[in-house]
C-alpha atoms as one frame of an Amber mdcrd trajectory, in Angstrom:
protein
 -83.504 -61.617  33.120 -85.477 -58.397  33.401 -82.330 -56.565  34.457 -80.527
 -57.728  31.318 -83.393 -56.606  29.135 -83.479 -53.269  30.876 -79.756 -52.851
  30.266 -80.077 -53.703  26.563 -83.021 -51.316  26.138 -81.153 -48.580  27.940
 -78.102 -49.085  25.728 -80.231 -49.000  22.590 -81.893 -45.832  23.741 -78.510
 -44.222  24.383 -77.280 -45.247  20.924 -80.452 -43.949  19.310 -80.142 -40.712
  21.210 -76.537 -40.327  20.152 -77.441 -41.084  16.535 -80.209 -38.506  16.646
 -77.783 -35.975  18.050 -75.089 -36.558  15.393 -77.536 -37.078  12.506 -77.695
 -33.373  11.605 -73.883 -33.211  11.703 -73.576 -36.220   9.387 -76.088 -34.714
   6.954 -74.141 -31.460   7.040 -70.859 -33.312   6.383 -72.384 -35.125   3.390
 -73.618 -31.811   2.022 -70.104 -30.375   2.448 -68.654 -33.339   0.535 -71.127
 -32.768  -2.303 -70.331 -29.071  -2.376 -66.615 -29.889  -2.356 -67.026 -31.651
  -5.681 -68.363 -28.511  -7.334 -65.799 -26.372  -5.540 -63.008 -28.607  -6.874
 -64.342 -28.286 -10.429 -64.547 -24.511 -10.038 -61.021 -24.322  -8.596 -59.699
 -26.481 -11.467 -61.238 -24.148 -14.068 -59.790 -21.096 -12.342 -56.359 -22.764
 -12.170 -56.601 -23.691 -15.856 -57.344 -20.106 -16.865 -54.544 -18.760 -14.693
 -52.126 -21.373 -16.035 -52.865 -20.541 -19.677 -52.241 -16.853 -19.013 -49.118
 -17.146 -16.877 -47.457 -20.475 -17.756 -46.169 -21.547 -21.146 -45.380 -25.139
 -20.182 -48.337 -27.504 -20.594 -46.859 -29.761 -17.933 -46.885 -26.900 -15.429
 -50.461 -26.068 -16.388 -51.481 -29.677 -15.731 -49.636 -29.629 -12.402 -51.447
 -26.441 -11.358 -54.860 -27.946 -12.200 -54.162 -31.134 -10.270 -52.824 -29.211
  -7.283 -55.939 -27.012  -7.148 -58.236 -30.040  -7.404 -56.458 -32.090  -4.732
 -56.097 -29.137  -2.347 -59.818 -28.348  -2.581 -60.766 -31.950  -1.841 -58.410
 -32.133   1.154 -59.859 -28.958   2.656 -63.446 -30.128   2.069 -62.905 -33.588
   3.580 -61.127 -32.201   6.648 -63.907 -29.660   7.225 -66.577 -32.370   6.826
 -64.808 -34.577   9.382 -64.695 -31.737  11.886 -68.440 -31.112  11.436 -69.428
 -34.805  11.553 -67.352 -35.609  14.615 -67.473 -32.697  17.052 -64.936 -34.346
  19.339 -62.383 -34.320  16.576 -60.469 -31.062  16.744 -58.829 -29.395  13.792
 -55.492 -29.257  15.600 -55.493 -33.029  16.054 -56.188 -33.537  12.341 -53.357
 -31.194  11.352 -50.961 -32.942  13.743 -51.972 -36.336  12.345 -51.469 -35.095
   8.802 -48.043 -33.737   9.778 -46.876 -37.040  11.262 -48.304 -38.910   8.290
 -46.520 -36.663   5.820 -43.192 -37.252   7.607 -43.669 -41.019   7.478 -44.716
 -40.890   3.834 -41.752 -38.645   3.077 -39.279 -41.201   4.433 -41.012 -44.059
   2.642 -41.231 -42.304  -0.728 -38.227 -39.981  -0.622 -37.048 -40.996  -4.116
 -40.486 -40.287  -5.576 -40.643 -36.890  -3.888 -37.090 -36.118  -5.001 -38.014
 -36.808  -8.617 -41.260 -34.882  -8.155 -39.503 -31.749  -6.887 -36.802 -32.061
  -9.548 -39.508 -32.275 -12.218 -41.159 -29.124 -10.910 -37.832 -27.252 -10.915
 -37.079 -28.434 -14.455 -40.504 -27.249 -15.619 -40.042 -23.885 -13.912 -36.426
 -23.206 -14.930 -36.851 -24.723 -18.417 -33.198 -25.600 -19.127 -34.535 -27.396
 -22.211 -37.897 -27.767 -23.901 -39.981 -30.402 -25.576 -38.429 -31.442 -28.939
 -34.961 -30.234 -27.916 -32.073 -32.580 -28.653 -29.968 -33.133 -25.554 -27.170
 -35.283 -24.154 -27.445 -36.508 -20.551 -24.735 -38.893 -19.414 -24.466 -41.695
 -21.969 -27.797 -40.915 -23.628 -28.561 -38.583 -26.521 -31.852 -37.912 -28.230
 -34.945 -35.746 -28.536 -37.009 -34.739 -25.503 -40.516 -36.143 -25.941 -42.087
 -35.238 -22.626 -41.238 -33.920 -19.175 -43.404 -35.639 -16.574 -43.494 -35.091
 -12.858 -41.298 -38.136 -12.232 -39.343 -38.824 -15.439 -38.042 -37.158 -18.581
 -38.725 -39.136 -21.753 -35.993 -39.057 -24.428 -36.291 -40.610 -27.897 -32.867
 -41.670 -29.152 -31.781 -41.358 -32.773 -32.048 -45.141 -33.026 -35.767 -45.016
 -32.255 -35.517 -46.102 -28.605 -37.143 -44.429 -25.603 -35.149 -43.576 -22.492
 -36.946 -42.803 -19.219 -34.577 -40.804 -17.040 -35.435 -39.878 -13.433 -35.860
 -36.144 -13.075 -33.449 -36.041 -10.139 -30.692 -37.469 -12.346 -31.462 -35.010
 -15.142 -31.578 -32.096 -12.698 -28.244 -32.893 -11.037 -26.339 -33.926 -14.188
 -24.664 -31.785 -16.820 -27.109 -31.502 -19.727 -25.801 -30.678 -23.199 -28.580
 -29.018 -25.199 -27.648 -29.308 -28.875 -30.646 -27.307 -30.100 -30.413 -24.485
 -27.565 -29.551 -22.015 -30.354 -30.543 -21.618 -33.982 -27.050 -22.454 -35.266
 -24.541 -25.198 -34.581 -20.904 -25.469 -35.655 -19.252 -28.542 -37.123 -15.471
 -29.048 -37.253 -14.291 -31.188 -40.175 -10.654 -32.345 -40.320  -8.887 -32.377
 -43.723  -5.276 -33.329 -44.447  -3.289 -32.388 -47.576   0.028 -33.544 -48.989
   3.236 -31.829 -47.810   3.954 -30.686 -51.374   0.694 -28.722 -51.500   0.580
 -24.946 -51.642  -1.126 -24.079 -48.374  -2.658 -20.748 -49.508  -4.122 -22.497
 -52.537  -5.511 -25.356 -50.450  -7.049 -22.923 -47.970  -8.673 -20.948 -50.767
 -10.129 -24.111 -52.311 -11.486 -25.317 -48.963 -13.016 -21.908 -48.207 -14.698
 -21.648 -51.592 -15.913 -25.241 -51.509 -17.463 -25.221 -48.037 -19.282 -21.954
 -48.723 -20.963 -23.508 -51.757 -22.254 -26.598 -49.921 -26.028 -26.711 -49.549
 -27.090 -26.319 -45.915 -24.052 -24.332 -44.759 -25.300 -21.055 -43.293 -23.934
 -17.874 -44.817 -24.732 -15.517 -41.923 -21.632 -16.843 -40.147 -18.571 -17.246
 -42.387 -16.799 -20.584 -42.472 -13.276 -20.698 -41.051 -10.305 -22.653 -42.378
  -7.589 -23.190 -39.756  -4.213 -24.898 -39.992  -3.739 -26.974 -36.860  -0.376
 -28.724 -37.321   1.969 -31.082 -39.101   0.747 -34.647 -39.116   2.724 -37.830
 -39.754   1.693 -37.908 -43.400  -0.121 -34.626 -44.007  -0.549 -30.997 -43.094
  -3.866 -30.806 -41.237  -6.655 -28.280 -41.710  -9.886 -27.841 -39.739 -12.913
 -26.646 -41.702 -15.358 -24.940 -39.332 -18.839 -24.214 -40.672 -22.327 -23.548
 -39.267 -25.606 -25.344 -39.927 -29.044 -25.627 -38.384 -28.728 -27.444 -35.055
 -30.863 -30.559 -35.511 -28.960 -33.818 -35.870 -30.358 -34.985 -39.260 -29.427
 -31.678 -40.894 -25.951 -31.732 -39.354 -25.289 -35.245 -40.694 -26.613 -34.488
 -44.171 -24.586 -31.293 -44.536 -21.446 -33.046 -43.297 -21.861 -35.764 -45.942
 -22.268 -33.162 -48.700 -19.261 -31.230 -47.382 -16.975 -34.278 -47.425 -18.009
 -35.193 -50.972 -17.550 -31.620 -52.222 -14.118 -31.224 -50.596 -12.875 -34.514
 -52.025 -14.070 -33.562 -55.503 -12.513 -30.084 -55.306  -9.131 -31.361 -54.114
  -9.078 -34.043 -56.799  -9.820 -31.423 -59.455  -6.859 -29.344 -58.180  -4.538
 -32.407 -58.093  -4.140 -32.046 -54.341  -3.692 -35.394 -52.639  -5.231 -36.395
 -49.341  -2.507 -38.679 -47.946  -2.912 -41.547 -45.583  -0.364 -43.077 -43.183
   2.442 -45.103 -44.831   4.646 -47.600 -43.002   7.845 -49.066 -44.458   8.949
 -52.572 -43.437  12.444 -54.074 -43.908  13.001 -57.854 -44.108  16.357 -59.513
 -43.411  17.745 -62.995 -43.999  17.593 -64.426 -40.484  19.806 -67.410 -41.394
  22.842 -65.124 -41.760  21.955 -62.693 -38.971  22.166 -63.721 -35.308  22.102
 -61.358 -32.334  23.667 -63.970 -30.069  26.995 -64.332 -31.980  29.183 -61.357
 -30.936  32.301 -62.855 -32.545  30.786 -62.751 -36.036  29.561 -59.170 -35.937
  31.233 -58.108 -39.146  30.144 -61.220 -40.972  26.536 -60.745 -39.857  26.533
 -57.098 -40.831  27.856 -57.979 -44.283  25.290 -60.699 -44.653  22.527 -58.368
 -43.556  23.532 -55.718 -46.061  23.978 -58.179 -48.902  20.815 -60.202 -48.404
  18.403 -57.484 -47.352  15.128 -57.331 -49.236  12.833 -54.316 -49.200   9.101
 -54.157 -49.222   6.605 -51.511 -48.352   3.016 -51.834 -47.318   0.379 -49.172
 -47.123  -2.020 -49.061 -44.207
């Protein structure tokens, strides 16, 4: 029994001695952790000042602040672990972090792909907040560019969350990339119309429409002979945002219709003519009565036309 007690006492003494030996290291590690907090705050402020001076994107500024904060904490915690546990070498910690990052990379490869795509989008800035874009089947206004997704508000008032990797690898049509945007409006006139006169009326009318920009002249082009009309294309420029484009197009259509009506120029529509025959006297399966059927068809034919 005495031997057991001696063993327990000896073990407790060894543990106490070890605790006394590592106590200063633990205190030092705790102090490092506390100092890391202030160092992270200081690094975040420095990153914020640098970001405001060098970066225009608020998303990139936020990313820089978070990166500075997280990096400072990682360095402080690793340094505290090395001080608190002398047997733990810095090389072992770095190797462990490397293996862990590889495993995490395989597990979260889609997240990292979207993360890197978001950073590249923020750096390259192919479009900006409040731009109106088309990506795939979606069109709308860019609300926000996050690290993982791009938020688009459609014209119908819906929100689309698109992964940054899809936005980065797809063809993006930026409708508001420039200060002006062209609209092509098709107009057809009757074949009896004087084409120079019609072109002059269209040119004068579109230039007088409110919202059509005058720094780029409108163009009136003849594009071909249609089934029922000779076709023009009226090309004019407006401000690029979708509501303005729609409103100007409505005013342009109303003004063109009014001007052509005032000039007695018709805007034709397709016409189809149908012929009706008396089927009792006309039979395709009676070759011997060809003449009789032809006479009956000519004598009993009725005519009607319908407009589509």
